[in-house]
C-alpha positions as CSV (number, residue, x, y, z in Angstrom):
1,M,-177.4,-214.1,-56.8
2,K,-177.0,-211.5,-59.6
3,A,-174.1,-209.1,-59.4
4,A,-172.2,-206.6,-61.5
5,V,-168.7,-207.9,-62.0
6,L,-165.6,-205.8,-63.0
7,V,-163.8,-208.2,-65.3
8,E,-161.4,-205.7,-67.0
9,P,-160.6,-202.0,-66.3
10,N,-162.2,-199.6,-68.6
11,K,-164.8,-202.1,-69.7
12,P,-168.5,-202.1,-68.8
13,L,-169.5,-204.2,-65.7
14,V,-170.9,-207.6,-66.6
15,I,-174.1,-208.9,-64.9
16,E,-173.4,-212.5,-63.8
17,E,-175.1,-215.2,-61.8
18,L,-172.8,-216.0,-58.8
19,T,-172.7,-218.2,-55.7
20,I,-172.4,-216.7,-52.3
21,A,-171.2,-218.7,-49.3
22,K,-172.9,-219.3,-46.0
23,P,-171.8,-217.0,-43.1
24,G,-168.8,-217.9,-41.0
25,P,-168.8,-217.4,-37.2
26,H,-168.5,-213.6,-37.4
27,E,-170.2,-213.0,-40.7
28,V,-173.5,-211.6,-41.8
29,L,-175.5,-212.4,-44.9
30,I,-177.5,-209.4,-46.2
31,R,-180.2,-209.1,-48.8
32,T,-179.2,-205.8,-50.5
33,A,-182.0,-203.3,-50.8
34,A,-180.1,-200.4,-52.4
35,C,-176.6,-199.3,-53.3
36,G,-175.3,-195.9,-54.3
37,L,-173.0,-195.3,-57.2
38,C,-169.9,-193.6,-55.8
39,H,-167.0,-192.0,-57.6
40,S,-164.7,-194.2,-55.7
41,D,-166.0,-197.2,-57.5
42,L,-165.3,-195.4,-60.8
43,H,-161.6,-195.1,-59.9
44,F,-161.4,-198.9,-59.7
45,I,-163.5,-199.4,-62.8
46,D,-161.4,-197.1,-64.8
47,G,-158.2,-198.7,-63.5
48,A,-156.8,-195.6,-61.7
49,Y,-156.7,-197.6,-58.5
50,P,-155.6,-201.2,-58.8
51,H,-157.5,-204.2,-57.5
52,P,-157.4,-207.9,-58.1
53,L,-159.9,-209.0,-60.7
54,P,-162.6,-210.2,-61.3
55,A,-164.3,-208.3,-58.6
56,I,-167.6,-206.9,-57.6
57,P,-167.5,-203.1,-56.8
58,G,-170.1,-201.3,-54.7
59,H,-169.8,-200.2,-51.1
60,E,-172.5,-197.7,-50.3
61,A,-175.4,-199.9,-49.4
62,A,-178.3,-200.9,-47.1
63,G,-180.3,-204.0,-46.8
64,I,-181.9,-206.6,-44.5
65,V,-180.1,-209.3,-42.6
66,E,-180.9,-212.8,-43.8
67,A,-178.6,-215.0,-41.7
68,V,-175.8,-214.6,-39.2
69,G,-172.8,-216.7,-38.0
70,S,-172.7,-218.4,-34.7
71,E,-170.7,-215.7,-33.0
72,V,-172.5,-212.6,-34.2
73,R,-174.0,-210.5,-31.5
74,T,-174.5,-207.1,-33.1
75,V,-177.4,-207.9,-35.6
76,K,-179.9,-210.6,-36.2
77,P,-182.0,-211.8,-39.1
78,G,-184.7,-209.2,-40.1
79,D,-182.6,-206.2,-38.9
80,A,-182.3,-203.3,-41.3
81,V,-178.6,-202.4,-41.6
82,V,-176.3,-200.0,-43.4
83,T,-172.9,-201.3,-44.5
84,C,-169.6,-199.4,-44.3
85,L,-166.3,-200.0,-45.9
86,S,-164.6,-198.9,-42.6
87,A,-164.7,-202.5,-41.3
88,Y,-162.8,-202.5,-38.0
89,C,-161.1,-205.3,-36.1
90,G,-161.7,-203.8,-32.6
91,H,-158.4,-204.5,-31.1
92,C,-155.6,-202.9,-33.1
93,E,-153.8,-199.6,-32.1
94,F,-156.2,-197.5,-34.3
95,C,-159.3,-199.1,-32.9
96,V,-158.4,-198.9,-29.2
97,T,-157.4,-195.2,-29.6
98,G,-160.7,-194.3,-31.2
99,R,-159.5,-194.0,-34.8
100,M,-161.6,-196.9,-36.2
101,S,-161.6,-195.5,-39.7
102,L,-157.9,-196.1,-39.9
103,C,-158.1,-199.8,-39.1
104,L,-156.9,-201.9,-41.9
105,G,-159.5,-204.5,-41.1
106,G,-157.4,-207.5,-41.8
107,D,-159.2,-209.7,-39.3
108,T,-162.6,-208.9,-40.9
109,R,-161.7,-210.8,-44.2
110,R,-161.5,-214.5,-44.6
111,A,-158.0,-215.8,-44.1
112,P,-155.9,-217.1,-47.0
113,G,-156.7,-220.7,-47.5
114,D,-160.3,-220.3,-46.3
115,A,-163.1,-220.9,-48.8
116,P,-164.0,-217.8,-50.7
117,R,-167.1,-215.7,-50.0
118,I,-168.1,-215.4,-53.7
119,T,-167.6,-217.8,-56.6
120,R,-168.6,-218.4,-60.2
121,A,-170.4,-221.6,-61.3
122,D,-167.0,-223.2,-62.2
123,G,-165.8,-222.5,-58.7
124,S,-163.4,-219.7,-59.6
125,V,-163.1,-216.8,-57.1
126,V,-164.7,-213.5,-57.6
127,N,-162.9,-211.0,-55.4
128,Q,-164.7,-208.9,-52.8
129,M,-164.0,-205.2,-53.1
130,L,-163.6,-203.0,-50.0
131,N,-164.9,-205.8,-47.8
132,L,-168.4,-205.4,-49.2
133,S,-169.1,-205.9,-52.9
134,A,-172.5,-204.3,-52.8
135,F,-173.4,-204.3,-56.6
136,A,-175.0,-207.6,-55.9
137,E,-178.3,-209.0,-54.6
138,Q,-176.6,-210.3,-51.5
139,M,-173.6,-209.3,-49.4
140,L,-171.6,-211.6,-47.2
141,I,-169.5,-209.4,-44.8
142,H,-168.0,-209.3,-41.3
143,E,-170.3,-208.1,-38.6
144,H,-168.0,-205.1,-38.0
145,A,-168.8,-203.8,-41.6
146,C,-172.5,-203.1,-40.8
147,V,-174.7,-201.5,-38.2
148,K,-178.3,-201.9,-37.3
149,I,-180.5,-198.9,-38.0
150,N,-184.0,-197.7,-37.2
151,P,-186.4,-199.9,-39.3
152,D,-188.5,-196.8,-40.1
153,M,-185.6,-195.5,-42.3
154,P,-186.2,-195.9,-46.1
155,L,-183.4,-198.1,-47.3
156,D,-182.8,-196.3,-50.6
157,R,-181.9,-193.2,-48.6
158,A,-180.1,-195.1,-45.9
159,A,-177.7,-196.6,-48.5
160,I,-176.0,-193.3,-49.3
161,I,-175.3,-192.8,-45.6
162,G,-172.9,-195.7,-45.9
163,C,-170.3,-193.7,-47.8
164,A,-171.1,-190.2,-49.1
165,V,-172.9,-189.0,-46.0
166,T,-170.7,-190.7,-43.5
167,T,-167.7,-189.2,-45.3
168,G,-169.1,-185.7,-45.6
169,A,-170.8,-185.4,-42.3
170,G,-168.0,-187.3,-40.5
171,T,-165.5,-184.7,-41.8
172,I,-167.6,-181.8,-40.4
173,F,-168.4,-183.5,-37.0
174,N,-165.3,-185.6,-36.4
175,A,-162.3,-184.5,-38.5
176,C,-162.9,-180.8,-38.5
177,K,-165.1,-180.5,-35.4
178,V,-166.8,-177.4,-36.9
179,T,-168.2,-175.1,-34.3
180,P,-171.1,-172.6,-34.7
181,G,-170.1,-169.5,-36.6
182,E,-167.0,-170.9,-38.3
183,T,-166.7,-170.5,-42.1
184,V,-166.6,-173.5,-44.4
185,A,-165.8,-173.8,-48.1
186,V,-166.6,-177.1,-49.9
187,V,-164.9,-177.7,-53.2
188,G,-166.9,-180.2,-55.3
189,C,-170.7,-180.7,-55.0
190,G,-171.1,-184.4,-55.8
191,G,-172.7,-186.7,-53.2
192,V,-169.8,-186.3,-50.7
193,G,-169.6,-182.5,-51.1
194,L,-173.4,-182.0,-50.8
195,A,-173.5,-184.2,-47.6
196,T,-170.6,-182.0,-46.2
197,I,-172.6,-178.8,-46.9
198,N,-175.7,-180.3,-45.3
199,A,-173.7,-181.3,-42.2
200,A,-172.0,-177.9,-42.0
201,K,-175.5,-176.3,-41.8
202,I,-176.5,-178.8,-39.0
203,A,-173.3,-177.9,-37.2
204,G,-174.1,-174.2,-37.3
205,A,-171.4,-173.0,-39.6
206,G,-171.7,-169.2,-40.1
207,R,-171.0,-169.2,-43.8
208,I,-171.0,-172.2,-46.2
209,I,-169.4,-171.6,-49.6
210,A,-169.9,-174.2,-52.3
211,A,-167.4,-174.3,-55.2
212,D,-168.3,-176.3,-58.3
213,P,-168.2,-175.7,-62.1
214,I,-171.7,-177.1,-62.7
215,P,-174.6,-174.6,-62.2
216,E,-177.1,-177.4,-61.4
217,K,-174.8,-178.7,-58.6
218,R,-174.4,-175.1,-57.2
219,A,-178.2,-174.8,-57.1
220,L,-178.4,-178.1,-55.2
221,A,-175.7,-176.9,-52.8
222,M,-177.9,-173.8,-52.0
223,K,-180.8,-176.1,-51.3
224,L,-178.7,-178.1,-48.9
225,G,-177.5,-175.3,-46.9
226,A,-174.8,-173.3,-48.8
227,T,-175.0,-169.6,-48.2
228,D,-172.8,-168.7,-51.2
229,V,-171.7,-170.4,-54.4
230,V,-168.7,-170.0,-56.7
231,D,-167.7,-171.5,-60.0
232,A,-164.6,-173.5,-58.9
233,T,-163.0,-173.2,-62.4
234,A,-163.5,-169.4,-62.9
235,D,-160.5,-167.2,-62.9
236,G,-160.1,-165.7,-59.5
237,A,-162.3,-168.2,-57.7
238,A,-159.9,-168.3,-54.7
239,A,-159.8,-164.5,-54.5
240,Q,-163.6,-164.4,-54.6
241,I,-163.9,-166.6,-51.6
242,I,-161.2,-164.8,-49.7
243,E,-162.9,-161.4,-50.4
244,M,-166.4,-162.6,-49.4
245,T,-165.0,-164.0,-46.1
246,K,-162.7,-161.1,-45.5
247,G,-159.6,-163.2,-45.3
248,G,-160.4,-166.8,-46.0
249,V,-162.2,-169.7,-44.4
250,D,-161.7,-171.7,-41.2
251,H,-162.3,-175.0,-43.0
252,A,-161.8,-175.8,-46.7
253,I,-162.9,-179.3,-47.7
254,E,-161.9,-180.9,-51.0
255,A,-164.5,-183.5,-52.0
256,V,-163.9,-184.3,-55.7
257,G,-160.4,-185.7,-56.0
258,R,-158.7,-183.4,-58.5
259,P,-155.4,-181.6,-57.9
260,A,-156.8,-178.3,-58.9
261,S,-159.6,-178.7,-56.4
262,A,-157.1,-179.5,-53.6
263,Q,-155.1,-176.4,-54.6
264,L,-158.2,-174.2,-54.4
265,A,-159.0,-175.6,-50.9
266,V,-155.5,-174.7,-49.7
267,S,-155.6,-171.3,-51.3
268,V,-158.7,-170.1,-49.5
269,L,-157.6,-170.7,-45.9
270,R,-157.5,-167.9,-43.4
271,R,-154.7,-167.8,-40.8
272,G,-155.0,-170.8,-38.7
273,G,-157.4,-172.6,-41.1
274,T,-157.5,-176.3,-42.0
275,A,-157.7,-177.8,-45.4
276,T,-159.2,-181.4,-45.5
277,I,-158.8,-183.6,-48.6
278,L,-161.5,-186.3,-49.1
279,G,-161.3,-187.0,-52.8
280,M,-159.3,-189.9,-54.2
281,M,-156.7,-188.0,-56.3
282,P,-154.4,-189.8,-58.8
283,L,-152.0,-191.8,-56.8
284,S,-148.9,-189.9,-58.0
285,E,-150.3,-186.5,-56.9
286,K,-149.2,-184.5,-53.8
287,V,-150.8,-181.6,-52.0
288,G,-148.8,-179.2,-49.8
289,L,-148.6,-175.9,-48.0
290,G,-146.0,-173.2,-48.5
291,A,-143.6,-171.9,-45.9
292,M,-145.7,-168.8,-45.2
293,D,-148.8,-171.0,-44.9
294,L,-147.1,-173.0,-42.1
295,L,-146.0,-169.8,-40.5
296,S,-149.6,-168.6,-40.5
297,G,-150.7,-171.7,-38.6
298,K,-152.5,-173.3,-41.6
299,K,-153.0,-177.0,-41.5
300,L,-153.6,-179.8,-44.1
301,Q,-155.1,-183.2,-43.3
302,G,-156.7,-186.2,-44.9
303,A,-159.9,-187.7,-43.4
304,I,-160.5,-191.2,-44.8
305,M,-164.2,-191.8,-44.7
306,G,-164.6,-188.6,-42.6
307,G,-162.8,-190.1,-39.6
308,N,-166.1,-191.9,-38.8
309,R,-167.0,-194.2,-35.8
310,F,-169.7,-195.7,-37.9
311,P,-171.5,-197.9,-35.3
312,V,-172.3,-194.6,-33.5
313,D,-172.3,-192.2,-36.4
314,I,-174.6,-193.9,-38.8
315,P,-177.5,-194.4,-36.4
316,R,-177.2,-190.7,-35.5
317,L,-177.3,-189.7,-39.2
318,V,-180.4,-191.9,-39.7
319,D,-182.0,-190.0,-36.8
320,F,-181.0,-186.7,-38.4
321,Y,-182.9,-187.7,-41.5
322,I,-186.0,-188.9,-39.6
323,R,-186.0,-185.6,-37.7
324,G,-185.8,-183.6,-40.9
325,L,-182.3,-182.2,-40.4
326,L,-180.5,-184.3,-43.0
327,D,-181.8,-183.9,-46.6
328,L,-180.9,-187.1,-48.4
329,D,-183.9,-186.8,-50.8
330,S,-182.2,-183.9,-52.6
331,I,-178.9,-185.8,-52.9
332,I,-180.4,-188.7,-54.8
333,A,-180.8,-187.8,-58.5
334,E,-182.3,-191.1,-59.7
335,R,-183.1,-194.7,-58.8
336,I,-182.1,-197.4,-61.2
337,P,-182.2,-201.2,-61.5
338,L,-178.9,-203.2,-61.4
339,S,-179.2,-203.7,-65.2
340,A,-178.7,-200.0,-65.7
341,I,-175.5,-199.7,-63.7
342,N,-173.2,-198.9,-66.7
343,D,-175.6,-196.1,-67.8
344,G,-175.4,-194.7,-64.3
345,F,-171.6,-194.6,-64.4
346,D,-171.8,-192.9,-67.8
347,K,-173.9,-190.2,-66.2
348,M,-171.4,-189.8,-63.4
349,K,-168.6,-189.2,-65.9
350,K,-170.6,-186.3,-67.3
351,G,-170.6,-184.8,-63.9
352,D,-173.9,-182.9,-64.1
353,S,-176.0,-184.9,-61.5
354,A,-175.9,-186.0,-57.9
355,R,-176.2,-189.6,-56.6
356,S,-177.6,-192.5,-58.6
357,V,-178.9,-195.3,-56.4
358,I,-179.5,-199.0,-57.5
359,V,-182.7,-200.3,-56.0
360,F,-183.1,-204.1,-55.9
361,D,-186.3,-206.0,-55.9
362,Q,-187.2,-207.1,-52.4
């Protein structure tokens, strides 16, 4: 199979011909149909987050099941599936208390000493990233890293549900539990932020404020359900949001991964409001609340992958799209071949477009 391999940080991905193993008892072999380019991948590519190399990035994907292991019961060959990096074991403390996205997923990887899932022609190992490695024509994953979806769902749009939409919508529905009429501010209007805005509209939020420095992204936010937009980098942006909401928002969601964005989210909370940090900030950074914030009942939380329960959430999000509630078409800026992946990440660094999606020949 062809795959885009990260050989060194801060270097372009290299397209290589690799060998993928046959499925083990609980594994699923998938023919990749599409994979979104996510800013989280860029953190690994740029070296901001460490990972054993060489490795294949990519984690926001959809495809068709080609083969399954002897013990797999959740999917079968021919099924359309969405993959998710929230691979869960099903029996740890987090899983059995309903916090599946916090599962470390140790049992969903091959054990040390087992044959590797992906190798080069010389037999050397290519590491699997985030349990998926989706910048490849095929994926070999644990059955608890994918879910069957409605076969009527277009797979290029289904792919972005696997991360951006699951994270953004999951934050609204699961982590924040937004109720009709509440006010929501979303800082950062990339793929995750736009999905958060769309989900807030579905949840019935009374006012949805999108904060982003790029005019084109603010326009997209309005299309996806924002009622108001603000230049996140403008002087007085926080004061502007507080004024338009007469005291601040119930929920402020940071969806870009910058310290200044996190500070803006914290600054616009009303009494009793909650700030939720989604973006992958530099590992040395911290976000906090002051003493008066705490005395005002304000809260700060993280929500890895939106606190999803993806075997339930992803099919529901697919249904939202099919029913016309979830606007995935507007989130996708372009469709590109695997050979253009480095150009896609260069565009991401410029920050002026939404999601790029790799589409594989089927």
